[in-house]
NUGU-82246 format. One record per atom (N, C-alpha, C): x, y, z. Coordinates in nm, 3 decimals. Example, Ala and Ser with C-alpha at 12.3 -4.5 7.8 and 13.67 -1.06 7.14 Angstrom:
2
+---------+---------+---------+
!      c1 !      c2 !      c3 !
+---------+---------+---------+
!   1.319 !  -0.569 !   0.780 !
!   1.230 !  -0.450 !   0.780 !
!   1.320 !  -0.330 !   0.780 !
!   1.285 !  -0.225 !   0.708 !
!   1.367 !  -0.106 !   0.714 !
!   1.290 !   0.003 !   0.787 !
+---------+---------+---------+
//
This chain:
81
+---------+---------+---------+
!      c1 !      c2 !      c3 !
+---------+---------+---------+
!   1.142 !   1.045 !  -0.172 !
!   1.012 !   1.059 !  -0.110 !
!   0.930 !   0.932 !  -0.135 !
!   0.868 !   0.882 !  -0.032 !
!   0.789 !   0.759 !  -0.042 !
!   0.651 !   0.786 !  -0.098 !
!   0.601 !   0.688 !  -0.172 !
!   0.461 !   0.690 !  -0.212 !
!   0.380 !   0.649 !  -0.089 !
!   0.262 !   0.704 !  -0.075 !
!   0.178 !   0.673 !   0.041 !
!   0.055 !   0.595 !  -0.001 !
!   0.024 !   0.493 !   0.077 !
!  -0.099 !   0.416 !   0.063 !
!  -0.164 !   0.413 !   0.200 !
!  -0.293 !   0.444 !   0.208 !
!  -0.361 !   0.438 !   0.337 !
!  -0.477 !   0.340 !   0.330 !
!  -0.500 !   0.277 !   0.444 !
!  -0.613 !   0.186 !   0.462 !
!  -0.699 !   0.246 !   0.572 !
!  -0.826 !   0.272 !   0.538 !
!  -0.916 !   0.336 !   0.633 !
!  -1.052 !   0.266 !   0.633 !
!  -1.117 !   0.273 !   0.749 !
!  -1.253 !   0.221 !   0.758 !
!  -1.344 !   0.307 !   0.672 !
!  -1.438 !   0.243 !   0.606 !
!  -1.538 !   0.311 !   0.525 !
!  -1.675 !   0.266 !   0.574 !
!  -1.778 !   0.328 !   0.523 !
!  -1.912 !   0.296 !   0.570 !
!  -1.947 !   0.148 !   0.554 !
!  -1.911 !   0.091 !   0.440 !
!  -1.947 !  -0.049 !   0.412 !
!  -1.827 !  -0.141 !   0.406 !
!  -1.717 !  -0.109 !   0.473 !
!  -1.599 !  -0.194 !   0.470 !
!  -1.473 !  -0.113 !   0.494 !
!  -1.374 !  -0.133 !   0.406 !
!  -1.245 !  -0.068 !   0.419 !
!  -1.200 !  -0.014 !   0.284 !
!  -1.131 !   0.099 !   0.284 !
!  -1.084 !   0.157 !   0.159 !
!  -0.932 !   0.163 !   0.156 !
!  -0.879 !   0.153 !   0.034 !
!  -0.736 !   0.169 !   0.009 !
!  -0.723 !   0.290 !  -0.083 !
!  -0.645 !   0.389 !  -0.040 !
!  -0.622 !   0.508 !  -0.119 !
!  -0.472 !   0.528 !  -0.134 !
!  -0.431 !   0.586 !  -0.247 !
!  -0.289 !   0.606 !  -0.268 !
!  -0.259 !   0.730 !  -0.349 !
!  -0.131 !   0.766 !  -0.348 !
!  -0.083 !   0.883 !  -0.422 !
!  -0.095 !   0.867 !  -0.572 !
!  -0.093 !   0.745 !  -0.620 !
!  -0.082 !   0.722 !  -0.764 !
!  -0.215 !   0.690 !  -0.832 !
!  -0.325 !   0.691 !  -0.758 !
!  -0.455 !   0.667 !  -0.820 !
!  -0.561 !   0.754 !  -0.753 !
!  -0.659 !   0.797 !  -0.834 !
!  -0.761 !   0.891 !  -0.787 !
!  -0.873 !   0.823 !  -0.709 !
!  -0.923 !   0.714 !  -0.760 !
!  -1.037 !   0.647 !  -0.698 !
!  -0.990 !   0.547 !  -0.594 !
!  -1.055 !   0.547 !  -0.481 !
!  -1.018 !   0.451 !  -0.378 !
!  -1.073 !   0.314 !  -0.412 !
!  -1.006 !   0.212 !  -0.362 !
!  -1.052 !   0.075 !  -0.380 !
!  -1.127 !   0.036 !  -0.253 !
!  -1.239 !  -0.033 !  -0.269 !
!  -1.320 !  -0.072 !  -0.155 !
!  -1.315 !  -0.223 !  -0.133 !
!  -1.312 !  -0.262 !  -0.005 !
!  -1.306 !  -0.403 !   0.033 !
!  -1.400 !  -0.426 !   0.150 !
!  -1.456 !  -0.544 !   0.158 !
!  -1.546 !  -0.578 !   0.269 !
!  -1.470 !  -0.601 !   0.399 !
!  -1.347 !  -0.649 !   0.390 !
!  -1.271 !  -0.676 !   0.513 !
!  -1.140 !  -0.598 !   0.514 !
!  -1.094 !  -0.569 !   0.633 !
!  -0.966 !  -0.502 !   0.649 !
!  -0.851 !  -0.589 !   0.601 !
!  -0.864 !  -0.720 !   0.617 !
!  -0.759 !  -0.811 !   0.571 !
!  -0.745 !  -0.805 !   0.419 !
!  -0.857 !  -0.800 !   0.348 !
!  -0.852 !  -0.790 !   0.202 !
!  -0.791 !  -0.657 !   0.160 !
!  -0.824 !  -0.551 !   0.231 !
!  -0.768 !  -0.419 !   0.200 !
!  -0.616 !  -0.419 !   0.222 !
!  -0.574 !  -0.480 !   0.331 !
!  -0.430 !  -0.485 !   0.361 !
!  -0.355 !  -0.570 !   0.258 !
!  -0.414 !  -0.680 !   0.215 !
!  -0.352 !  -0.763 !   0.113 !
!  -0.333 !  -0.685 !  -0.017 !
!  -0.435 !  -0.610 !  -0.056 !
!  -0.427 !  -0.530 !  -0.179 !
!  -0.322 !  -0.420 !  -0.165 !
!  -0.318 !  -0.354 !  -0.049 !
!  -0.220 !  -0.246 !  -0.027 !
!  -0.078 !  -0.301 !  -0.031 !
!  -0.056 !  -0.415 !   0.030 !
!   0.078 !  -0.476 !   0.029 !
!   0.119 !  -0.518 !  -0.112 !
!   0.025 !  -0.567 !  -0.191 !
!   0.055 !  -0.605 !  -0.329 !
!   0.095 !  -0.481 !  -0.410 !
!   0.023 !  -0.371 !  -0.391 !
!   0.060 !  -0.246 !  -0.458 !
!   0.200 !  -0.201 !  -0.417 !
!   0.225 !  -0.203 !  -0.287 !
!   0.356 !  -0.161 !  -0.236 !
!   0.467 !  -0.248 !  -0.293 !
!   0.442 !  -0.377 !  -0.307 !
!   0.541 !  -0.469 !  -0.363 !
!   0.571 !  -0.433 !  -0.508 !
!   0.466 !  -0.400 !  -0.585 !
!   0.486 !  -0.360 !  -0.725 !
!   0.567 !  -0.231 !  -0.734 !
!   0.536 !  -0.135 !  -0.649 !
!   0.612 !  -0.009 !  -0.650 !
!   0.757 !  -0.036 !  -0.610 !
!   0.777 !  -0.121 !  -0.511 !
!   0.911 !  -0.157 !  -0.467 !
!   0.990 !  -0.221 !  -0.581 !
!   0.926 !  -0.311 !  -0.653 !
!   0.991 !  -0.376 !  -0.766 !
!   1.029 !  -0.274 !  -0.875 !
!   0.955 !  -0.164 !  -0.882 !
!   0.984 !  -0.058 !  -0.979 !
!   1.084 !   0.044 !  -0.925 !
!   1.133 !   0.019 !  -0.801 !
!   1.234 !   0.107 !  -0.743 !
!   1.179 !   0.224 !  -0.664 !
!   1.050 !   0.219 !  -0.627 !
!   0.989 !   0.330 !  -0.555 !
!   0.957 !   0.290 !  -0.411 !
!   1.011 !   0.361 !  -0.313 !
!   0.977 !   0.330 !  -0.174 !
!   0.830 !   0.364 !  -0.147 !
!   0.767 !   0.282 !  -0.066 !
!   0.624 !   0.301 !  -0.038 !
!   0.597 !   0.281 !   0.109 !
!   0.509 !   0.363 !   0.164 !
!   0.467 !   0.349 !   0.303 !
!   0.317 !   0.323 !   0.306 !
!   0.278 !   0.221 !   0.382 !
!   0.136 !   0.190 !   0.403 !
!   0.103 !   0.231 !   0.546 !
!  -0.004 !   0.307 !   0.562 !
!  -0.051 !   0.346 !   0.696 !
!  -0.191 !   0.288 !   0.713 !
!  -0.209 !   0.211 !   0.821 !
!  -0.338 !   0.149 !   0.851 !
!  -0.402 !   0.226 !   0.966 !
!  -0.526 !   0.270 !   0.944 !
!  -0.600 !   0.345 !   1.046 !
!  -0.712 !   0.258 !   1.102 !
!  -0.734 !   0.269 !   1.233 !
!  -0.845 !   0.202 !   1.298 !
!  -0.974 !   0.278 !   1.269 !
!  -1.085 !   0.220 !   1.306 !
!  -1.215 !   0.286 !   1.283 !
!  -1.225 !   0.421 !   1.356 !
!  -1.154 !   0.436 !   1.468 !
!  -1.160 !   0.562 !   1.542 !
!  -1.064 !   0.668 !   1.485 !
!  -0.991 !   0.634 !   1.379 !
!  -0.900 !   0.727 !   1.314 !
!  -0.757 !   0.722 !   1.363 !
!  -0.731 !   0.647 !   1.470 !
!  -0.594 !   0.636 !   1.519 !
!  -0.514 !   0.540 !   1.431 !
!  -0.383 !   0.558 !   1.431 !
!  -0.296 !   0.475 !   1.349 !
!  -0.276 !   0.339 !   1.416 !
!  -0.307 !   0.234 !   1.340 !
!  -0.288 !   0.098 !   1.391 !
!  -0.149 !   0.046 !   1.358 !
!  -0.094 !   0.091 !   1.245 !
!   0.038 !   0.044 !   1.207 !
!   0.087 !   0.109 !   1.080 !
!   0.217 !   0.098 !   1.060 !
!   0.283 !   0.148 !   0.939 !
!   0.372 !   0.038 !   0.885 !
!   0.375 !   0.029 !   0.755 !
!   0.461 !  -0.068 !   0.688 !
!   0.539 !   0.006 !   0.580 !
!   0.666 !  -0.021 !   0.571 !
!   0.749 !   0.042 !   0.469 !
!   0.798 !  -0.066 !   0.374 !
!   0.781 !  -0.040 !   0.247 !
!   0.830 !  -0.131 !   0.144 !
!   0.946 !  -0.060 !   0.075 !
!   1.066 !  -0.105 !   0.102 !
!   1.186 !  -0.042 !   0.047 !
!   1.201 !  -0.080 !  -0.100 !
!   1.258 !   0.010 !  -0.181 !
!   1.277 !  -0.022 !  -0.322 !
!   1.381 !  -0.132 !  -0.341 !
!   1.360 !  -0.212 !  -0.442 !
!   1.457 !  -0.316 !  -0.475 !
!   1.580 !  -0.249 !  -0.536 !
!   1.699 !  -0.295 !  -0.502 !
!   1.819 !  -0.241 !  -0.567 !
!   1.812 !  -0.264 !  -0.718 !
!   1.868 !  -0.172 !  -0.793 !
!   1.861 !  -0.177 !  -0.939 !
!   1.911 !  -0.311 !  -0.995 !
!   2.020 !  -0.363 !  -0.942 !
!   2.075 !  -0.490 !  -0.993 !
!   1.973 !  -0.603 !  -0.977 !
!   1.902 !  -0.609 !  -0.865 !
!   1.803 !  -0.713 !  -0.843 !
!   1.685 !  -0.698 !  -0.938 !
!   1.644 !  -0.572 !  -0.965 !
!   1.534 !  -0.549 !  -1.059 !
!   1.575 !  -0.596 !  -1.198 !
!   1.698 !  -0.568 !  -1.239 !
!   1.744 !  -0.606 !  -1.372 !
!   1.752 !  -0.757 !  -1.386 !
!   1.793 !  -0.827 !  -1.281 !
!   1.799 !  -0.974 !  -1.285 !
!   1.658 !  -1.030 !  -1.301 !
!   1.561 !  -0.971 !  -1.231 !
!   1.423 !  -1.017 !  -1.240 !
!   1.361 !  -0.992 !  -1.376 !
!   1.413 !  -0.895 !  -1.452 !
!   1.357 !  -0.863 !  -1.583 !
!   1.406 !  -0.958 !  -1.691 !
!   1.511 !  -1.032 !  -1.663 !
!   1.567 !  -1.122 !  -1.766 !
!   1.485 !  -1.245 !  -1.786 !
+---------+---------+---------+
//
């Protein structure tokens, strides 16, 4: 099962919310929110957890989805050395 991260418009910018944290992160721009979401997904991937990012437009429709596949165990172990 993939971890979910969503990027949504907020009153004063954009928010990033995820399965693994309670409080949402706020950003002034959608680009900054997307950068933060991708960095989180990369960390989860490096830990072997698949992650899906869903980006929503201001009207609530889905703008895009990104999937970050988990790194194979051998590659993670090489990176830890």
